C-alpha positions in Angstrom: 68.2 84.7 68.0 71.0 87.1 66.7 73.2 88.6 69.1 74.6 92.2 68.6 78.4 92.6 68.1 80.0 94.4 70.8 81.0 98.2 70.1 84.5 98.1 68.6 87.1 99.6 70.7 88.0 103.4 70.1 91.7 104.1 69.1 93.1 107.5 68.8 95.8 107.8 66.1 98.1 110.8 66.4 100.5 111.9 63.4 101.2 115.1 61.8 101.7 113.5 58.4 98.3 112.7 56.6 99.9 109.9 54.6 100.7 108.0 57.9 97.2 108.4 59.2 95.7 106.8 56.0 98.2 104.0 56.3 96.8 103.4 59.9 93.3 103.7 58.5 94.0 100.9 56.0 95.6 98.6 58.7 93.1 99.3 61.6 90.0 101.1 60.1 88.1 97.6 59.8 88.7 96.5 63.3 88.4 99.4 65.5 86.6 102.9 65.7 89.4 105.2 64.8 89.9 109.1 65.8 92.7 111.0 64.1 94.7 113.9 65.3 97.5 115.8 63.3 98.9 117.8 66.4 99.6 117.3 70.0 97.0 119.9 70.9 94.3 118.2 68.9 95.4 114.7 70.4 94.8 116.1 74.0 91.4 117.6 73.0 90.2 114.5 71.3 91.6 112.2 74.1 89.7 114.4 76.6 86.4 114.3 74.5 86.2 110.7 73.1 88.2 108.9 76.0 89.7 106.2 73.7 90.7 103.0 74.9 94.3 103.2 73.4 96.4 105.9 71.9 99.0 105.4 68.9 101.2 108.4 69.3 103.9 109.8 66.9 106.8 111.5 68.6 108.2 114.1 66.0 105.5 116.7 65.7 105.8 120.4 65.7 104.8 122.4 69.1 103.8 119.5 71.2 106.0 116.4 70.6 104.6 112.9 71.4 106.8 112.8 74.5 105.0 116.2 75.5 101.6 114.8 74.8 102.3 111.4 76.8 103.6 113.4 79.8 100.4 115.5 80.0 98.2 112.6 79.6 99.8 110.8 82.4 99.3 114.0 84.5 95.5 113.8 84.1 93.5 111.8 86.5 91.0 111.3 83.7 93.2 110.3 81.0 96.4 108.7 82.7 94.9 105.2 82.4 94.7 105.3 78.7 97.7 103.1 77.4 99.9 104.9 74.9 102.0 103.1 72.1 104.6 105.4 70.6 104.8 104.9 66.7 108.0 106.7 65.5 110.8 106.8 63.0 113.1 107.3 66.1 114.6 104.0 66.7 117.4 104.7 69.1 117.4 102.8 72.4 117.4 106.1 74.3 114.3 107.3 72.6 112.4 103.8 73.4 113.6 104.2 77.2 112.3 107.8 77.3 109.0 106.7 76.0 108.7 104.0 78.6 109.8 106.3 81.4 106.9 108.6 80.4 104.4 105.7 80.9 103.9 104.6 77.4 103.1 100.6 77.2 104.9 99.8 73.8 107.1 101.3 71.0 106.5 100.6 67.4 109.2 101.9 64.8 108.4 103.2 61.4 108.1 102.1 58.6 105.3 99.9 60.3 104.7 96.4 59.6 100.8 96.0 59.5 100.8 92.7 61.2 102.9 94.1 64.2 100.5 97.0 64.5 97.5 95.0 64.5 99.0 92.4 66.9 100.3 95.0 69.5 97.0 96.8 69.3 95.1 93.7 69.9 97.4 92.7 72.8 97.1 95.9 74.7 93.2 96.4 74.1 92.9 92.8 75.5 94.9 94.0 78.6 92.6 97.1 78.8 89.6 94.9 78.6 91.0 92.4 81.3 91.5 95.4 83.7 88.0 96.7 83.1 86.6 93.4 84.1 88.8 93.2 87.2 87.6 96.6 88.2 84.0 95.7 87.6 84.4 92.6 89.8 85.9 94.8 92.5 83.1 97.3 92.3 80.6 94.6 92.3 82.1 93.1 95.6 81.9 96.5 97.2 78.4 97.2 96.1 77.2 93.8 97.5 79.1 94.7 100.6 77.3 98.0 100.8 73.8 96.3 100.1 74.5 94.0 103.4 75.7 96.9 105.5 72.7 99.2 104.4 70.4 97.2 106.6 72.0 98.4 109.9 73.9 101.7 109.1 72.0 103.2 106.1 75.2 104.0 104.5 78.1 102.5 102.6 80.6 104.7 104.3 81.4 102.2 107.0 82.9 99.8 104.5 84.8 102.5 102.7 86.3 103.5 106.0 87.1 100.0 107.4 88.6 98.8 104.3 91.0 101.6 104.1 91.8 101.4 107.6 92.6 97.6 107.0 95.0 98.6 104.1 96.8 101.0 106.4 97.3 98.6 109.0 98.3 95.9 106.7 101.0 98.0 105.2 102.2 98.9 108.6 102.3 95.3 109.3 104.7 94.8 106.5 102.4 93.4 104.0 103.4 94.2 100.3 101.3 96.8 98.5 99.6 94.3 96.1 98.5 92.1 99.0 97.4 95.2 101.2 95.4 96.4 98.1 93.6 93.0 97.7 92.7 93.1 101.5 91.1 96.4 101.0 89.1 95.2 98.0 87.9 92.2 99.8 87.2 93.8 103.1 83.8 95.1 102.1 82.5 91.7 101.9 83.3 90.7 105.5 79.7 91.2 106.8 77.8 90.2 103.6 76.2 87.4 105.7 74.0 90.1 107.5 71.7 89.8 104.4 70.5 86.5 106.2 69.8 88.0 109.6 66.2 89.2 110.4 65.7 92.9 110.8 64.2 92.3 114.2 67.5 91.0 115.5 69.9 93.0 113.4 68.2 96.4 114.1 67.1 95.6 117.7 67.9 98.6 120.0 68.0 96.5 123.1 70.3 93.8 124.1 69.9 90.5 122.2 68.7 87.5 123.9 71.0 84.4 124.0 68.9 82.9 121.3 69.1 86.1 119.2 72.8 86.4 119.7 73.2 83.0 118.2 71.4 84.0 115.1 73.4 87.1 114.9 76.6 85.2 115.2 75.5 83.0 112.1 76.1 86.0 109.7 79.7 84.8 109.6 78.8 81.3 108.3 76.1 82.8 106.2 78.5 85.1 104.4 81.0 82.1 104.1 78.5 80.0 102.4 77.7 83.0 99.9 81.5 83.4 99.1 82.4 79.6 99.3 84.1 77.6 96.4 85.3 80.5 94.2 88.2 80.2 92.1 88.9 84.1 92.4 91.8 84.8 94.9 89.9 87.9 95.8 86.7 86.1 96.7 88.6 83.4 98.5 90.1 86.1 100.8 86.5 87.6 101.2 85.4 84.1 102.4 88.3 84.1 104.8 87.4 87.5 106.3 83.6 86.6 106.6 84.7 83.5 108.6 87.3 85.2 110.7 86.4 88.8 111.5 84.7 87.8 114.8 87.6 85.5 116.0 89.5 86.8 119.0 93.0 86.4 119.9 92.4 84.4 123.0 90.2 81.9 121.5 86.9 83.2 122.7 85.6 84.5 119.5 83.2 82.8 116.8 82.3 80.9 114.9 85.4 78.4 115.0 87.0 79.7 118.3 90.5 80.3 116.6 93.1 81.9 118.5 96.5 83.8 118.1 98.0 82.9 114.8 95.4 80.5 113.8 93.5 83.4 112.7 95.0 84.7 109.5 96.8 88.1 109.5 94.1 89.5 107.2 91.4 88.4 109.8 93.2 89.9 112.5 93.6 93.1 110.8 90.0 93.4 109.6 88.7 92.6 113.2 90.6 95.8 114.5 89.4 97.9 111.5 85.9 96.9 111.6 85.5 97.2 115.6 87.0 100.6 115.7 84.6 102.1 113.0 81.7 100.3 114.6 82.5 101.8 118.0 83.0 105.2 116.7 79.8 105.1 114.4 76.0 105.5 115.1 74.3 102.3 115.3 70.4 101.4 116.0 71.6 100.0 119.4 74.2 102.5 120.4 75.4 106.2 120.2 79.0 106.6 118.8 81.9 106.4 121.1 84.5 109.1 121.1 88.0 108.3 119.5 89.6 108.4 122.9 87.2 106.0 124.5 87.4 103.5 121.5 91.1 103.7 121.5 91.5 103.2 125.3 89.0 100.4 125.1 90.7 98.5 122.1 94.1 99.1 123.9 92.9 97.4 126.9 91.6 94.5 124.8 95.0 93.8 123.2 96.1 90.3 124.0 92.5 89.1 124.6 90.2 90.4 121.7 93.0 91.7 119.4 96.6 90.9 118.1 98.7 93.0 120.5 101.3 93.9 117.9 98.6 95.0 115.5 96.9 97.2 118.1 100.4 98.9 118.6 100.6 99.6 115.1 97.0 100.9 114.9 97.7 103.2 117.5 100.9 104.5 115.8 99.0 104.9 112.5 95.9 106.7 114.2 96.5 110.0 112.5 96.3 108.3 109.1 93.1 106.3 110.3 91.3 109.5 111.6 92.1 111.4 108.3 90.3 108.6 106.3 87.3 108.8 109.0 87.1 112.4 108.3 87.0 111.9 104.5 84.3 109.5 104.6 81.7 110.6 106.9 78.2 109.0 107.2 
């Protein structure tokens, strides 16, 4: 069986001197799919059209300089993610500093060394591929979370909302940005165990019997089993959230009866985000509560169901929470 080679990465080379473009063709043409532009204006048009994975950008060009082009690229939501390497005869430290300040990832001085150009391009394309893979993993987690949630909400909006609520609350609690963002990414998987709950129980409009409630509680451990033993920190966090999002501050929750700070900060945060959105959303077994009724009930549950300090922060951040709710309606 013959495997097809992966499509070569597309690299946009920008230089107003044809001889320099020819050199780059000789250095990189056998390794990548190259596009060429001889002006800043043409570079922006080709970037928009071809969406290259990397741009090699000269600085000294008429009309729009490379610095101007880079600044415009970084202002575009569609193009700002494309890494830019400046390739220039300008070799002053101030020029390099300006390039990095504008968002470039590297700076190569002319005359170029073919080996250095190939090495730098390979390195930065590897970083692009790693980031694309990371984003694919995050998207897959979210889609799996939506698949589980779809059974009882008919929409993925719940996990969009509650995961963003969780990030807002995490930041308010002093969590660093990177950690709060990881929580946002993992939160959609908190209810993945619902895929193992029979629809007759999950969608039952009446109150569950004691036996049915025990089955419903098992979605926490089912989700944990699905996510267990991963080497990925993101999935390890999702495992923790699956296990802990129904634990309560006073120890009366499930499945382990953890209490107070035995429950991770992430688990305590997601419990608040999840319950608030569940209360204020329509479910097969209930109409949506008003914002006021939900906040009043949750405030009353501080110290029993919820971490009281986090509930105080949640109330402080309510305007931001409600803005997210409005932006992601069912």
